[in-house]
C-alpha positions in Angstrom: -0.8 -97.1 0.6 -0.9 -94.2 -1.8 -4.4 -93.4 -0.6 -3.4 -93.4 3.1 -0.5 -91.1 2.4 -2.8 -88.5 0.8 -5.1 -88.7 3.9 -2.2 -87.7 6.2 -2.5 -84.1 4.8 -5.3 -82.0 6.2 -6.4 -80.2 3.1 -9.4 -77.9 3.8 -12.4 -78.9 1.8 -14.7 -75.9 1.1 -18.2 -76.5 2.1 -21.4 -75.4 0.2 -22.4 -73.2 3.1 -19.0 -71.3 3.0 -19.4 -70.4 -0.6 -23.0 -69.3 -0.1 -21.9 -66.9 2.7 -18.8 -65.3 0.9 -20.5 -64.5 -2.4 -23.3 -62.4 -0.9 -20.7 -60.6 1.3 -18.7 -59.6 -1.7 -21.8 -58.4 -3.5 -22.9 -56.4 -0.5 -19.6 -54.7 -0.2 -19.6 -53.8 -3.9 -23.1 -52.5 -3.6 -22.2 -50.3 -0.6 -19.1 -49.0 -2.4 -21.1 -48.0 -5.5 -23.9 -46.5 -3.4 -21.3 -44.3 -1.5 -19.6 -43.4 -4.8 -22.8 -42.4 -6.5 -23.9 -40.4 -3.4 -20.6 -38.5 -3.5 -20.9 -37.8 -7.2 -24.4 -36.6 -6.7 -23.3 -34.4 -3.8 -20.5 -32.8 -5.9 -23.0 -32.2 -8.7 -25.6 -30.8 -6.3 -23.0 -28.5 -4.7 -21.8 -27.3 -8.1 -25.4 -26.6 -9.1 -26.1 -24.9 -5.8 -22.9 -22.8 -6.2 -24.0 -21.7 -9.7 -27.4 -20.8 -8.3 -25.9 -18.8 -5.4 -23.2 -17.2 -7.5 -25.2 -14.3 -8.8 -23.4 -11.5 -10.6 -24.1 -8.5 -8.4 -21.9 -6.0 -10.2 -22.0 -5.1 -13.8 -19.0 -4.9 -16.1 -17.3 -1.5 -16.2 -18.1 -0.9 -12.5 -15.4 1.4 -11.0 -13.2 0.2 -8.1 -10.6 2.0 -6.1 -8.0 0.0 -4.1 -4.8 0.8 -2.3 -1.7 -1.3 -3.0 1.8 -1.0 -1.4 2.8 1.7 -3.9 -0.4 3.8 -3.7 -4.1 3.9 -4.7 -5.2 2.6 -8.1 -8.4 2.9 -10.1 -9.8 -0.1 -11.9 -12.9 -1.5 -13.6 -14.7 -4.9 -13.6 -14.1 -6.4 -17.0 -15.4 -10.0 -16.5 -17.4 -12.2 -14.2 -16.7 -16.0 -13.9 -19.9 -17.8 -12.9 -18.0 -21.0 -12.4 -15.5 -19.6 -9.8 -17.8 -16.8 -8.7 -14.9 -14.3 -9.2 -14.7 -10.9 -10.8 -11.8 -9.9 -13.0 -10.6 -6.3 -12.4 -8.3 -4.4 -14.8 -6.4 -1.5 -13.1 -5.1 1.7 -14.7 -1.6 0.3 -14.9 -2.9 -2.6 -17.0 -2.5 -5.2 -14.3 -5.5 -7.5 -13.8 -6.5 -9.4 -10.7 -9.4 -11.7 -9.7 -11.5 -11.1 -6.6 -14.2 -13.2 -5.0 -17.6 -11.7 -4.4 -17.3 -10.5 -0.8 -16.4 -7.7 1.6 -13.1 -6.7 0.0 -14.8 -6.2 -3.4 -17.7 -4.3 -1.7 -15.2 -1.9 0.0 -13.3 -1.3 -3.3 -16.5 -0.3 -5.0 -17.7 1.8 -2.1 -14.4 3.7 -2.1 -15.0 4.4 -5.8 -18.6 5.5 -5.4 -18.4 7.4 -2.1 -14.8 8.6 -1.9 -13.5 9.5 1.6 -10.6 11.8 2.3 -7.8 9.4 2.9 -5.1 11.9 3.9 -5.9 14.5 6.6 -5.4 18.2 6.1 -2.1 19.6 7.5 -0.3 16.3 6.9 3.4 17.1 6.4 5.2 16.2 3.2 8.8 16.4 1.9 9.6 16.8 -1.7 13.1 16.7 -3.1 13.8 19.3 -5.8 17.0 20.3 -7.6 17.8 22.9 -4.9 17.1 20.5 -2.0 14.3 19.3 0.3 11.1 21.3 0.6 8.7 20.9 3.4 5.0 21.3 2.8 1.6 20.3 4.0 -1.8 19.1 2.6 -3.8 22.3 2.4 -7.1 21.2 0.8 -9.0 18.3 -0.7 -11.6 18.2 -3.5 -13.8 15.1 -3.0 -15.4 15.4 -6.4 -12.1 15.4 -8.2 -10.3 13.4 -5.5 -7.6 16.1 -5.7 -5.2 17.2 -3.0 -3.5 20.6 -2.9 -0.1 20.7 -1.2 1.4 24.1 -0.2 5.1 24.3 0.3 6.7 26.4 3.0 8.9 29.3 2.2 7.8 30.3 -1.3 4.2 29.3 -0.8 3.9 27.5 -4.1 1.3 24.8 -4.5 1.0 21.6 -6.3 -2.0 19.4 -7.0 -2.0 15.6 -6.7 -4.8 13.2 -7.6 -5.6 10.5 -5.2 -3.7 7.4 -6.3 -0.8 9.5 -7.7 2.4 7.6 -6.9 4.4 10.8 -6.4 1.8 12.0 -3.9 2.4 9.0 -1.7 6.1 9.3 -2.1 6.2 12.8 -0.7 3.9 11.6 2.2 6.2 8.6 2.9 9.2 11.0 3.1 7.7 12.4 6.3 6.3 9.2 7.9 7.4 8.5 11.5 9.7 7.6 13.1 12.0 9.4 10.6 9.9 12.4 9.6 12.9 14.4 8.4 14.9 12.9 5.5 18.7 13.2 5.4 19.7 16.4 3.8 16.9 18.6 5.2 18.2 22.1 5.9 18.3 23.8 9.3 19.1 27.3 10.4 20.4 28.2 13.9 21.7 31.3 15.6 25.0 31.0 17.4 27.1 33.6 19.3 28.8 34.7 16.0 25.5 34.7 14.0 23.2 32.5 12.1 24.5 29.3 10.5 23.0 27.0 7.9 23.1 23.3 8.5 21.7 20.0 7.3 20.5 16.7 8.8 23.4 14.4 8.2 22.4 11.3 10.3 19.4 9.6 11.8 19.7 7.0 14.6 16.7 4.7 14.6 17.6 3.1 17.9 17.2 6.2 20.0 15.2 8.2 17.4 17.7 11.1 17.2 18.9 13.4 14.4 22.4 14.7 13.9 22.6 18.2 12.4 25.9 19.5 11.0 26.3 23.3 10.7 28.5 25.3 8.4 30.2 27.1 11.3 33.3 25.2 12.2 31.7 22.0 10.8 29.9 21.8 14.1 27.4 18.9 14.8 24.7 18.7 17.3 22.3 15.8 18.2 18.6 16.3 18.7 15.9 13.9 19.9 13.0 13.6 17.4 10.6 15.2 19.8 12.8 18.1 20.7 11.0 21.4 19.9 14.3 23.1 19.1 14.7 20.7 16.2 11.5 21.8 14.7 12.4 25.4 15.3 15.7 25.3 13.5 14.1 23.5 10.6 11.3 26.0 10.4 13.8 28.8 10.6 15.0 27.9 7.1 11.7 29.2 5.8 11.0 31.9 8.3 14.5 33.5 8.7 17.0 32.2 6.1 14.7 32.6 3.1 13.6 36.0 4.2 17.2 37.1 4.5 17.9 35.7 1.0 14.9 37.5 -0.5 16.1 40.8 1.2 19.6 40.3 -0.2 18.3 39.7 -3.7 16.1 42.8 -3.4 19.1 44.9 -2.3 21.2 43.6 -5.2 18.5 44.5 -7.7 18.2 48.0 -6.2 21.9 48.4 -6.4 21.9 47.3 -10.1 19.0 49.8 -10.8 20.9 52.6 -9.0 24.1 51.8 -10.9 22.3 51.9 -14.2 20.7 55.3 -13.3 24.1 56.7 -12.3 25.6 55.6 -15.6 22.9 57.4 -17.6 
């Protein structure tokens, strides 16, 4: 009876043929896996070798570069080449170092250093803030060999020189960049019925691109669109009229002093 009870359960009995089929299947899967893995490793090694072969150092160390960042142009030099990553390390004049891949950007940086182009056109307007207020000027000349700009200021005609990449040079350029080409505090000079009055730009409205100018006479304010020729006229009048008047007054005072000294003698 014990024997008949065991036969009531349908236990599967593995056959010889099943074992013979499963074992080769497992071996085949393993073989395929190792073949694929070996192929991938060989591909990575081949690519690495190919990259090293293609990654040729085209530029020598100490090669000059010239690049513009957000705060201006900077000179730099190649200080190292990494054959693994195919990148050049460049050290800039402010002691910051960056890596660059061998490509168009690096080519342009080197081209800018070897064959410098004039980056700022002549007659470009600038505004410089001195102790006695804002002074308007313009780029008068450019020396490509020295990469040197000469800026002449209106009124007194004084000049200042700025090397390309000089942070101060790009600051005075940015002070006159549209849409707000006139900084707050810029002087203006206008003739009213009772005479000339000095004024200053006191507000700029970016939405409608207008300037508010407040004059000394009665604390009077007027609004000018940015493209209004009169706005440019009253600003230019500071240099063409007001400064001329100031110079004449100073000359008269000096003459009176000399005349007074002679009378005293």
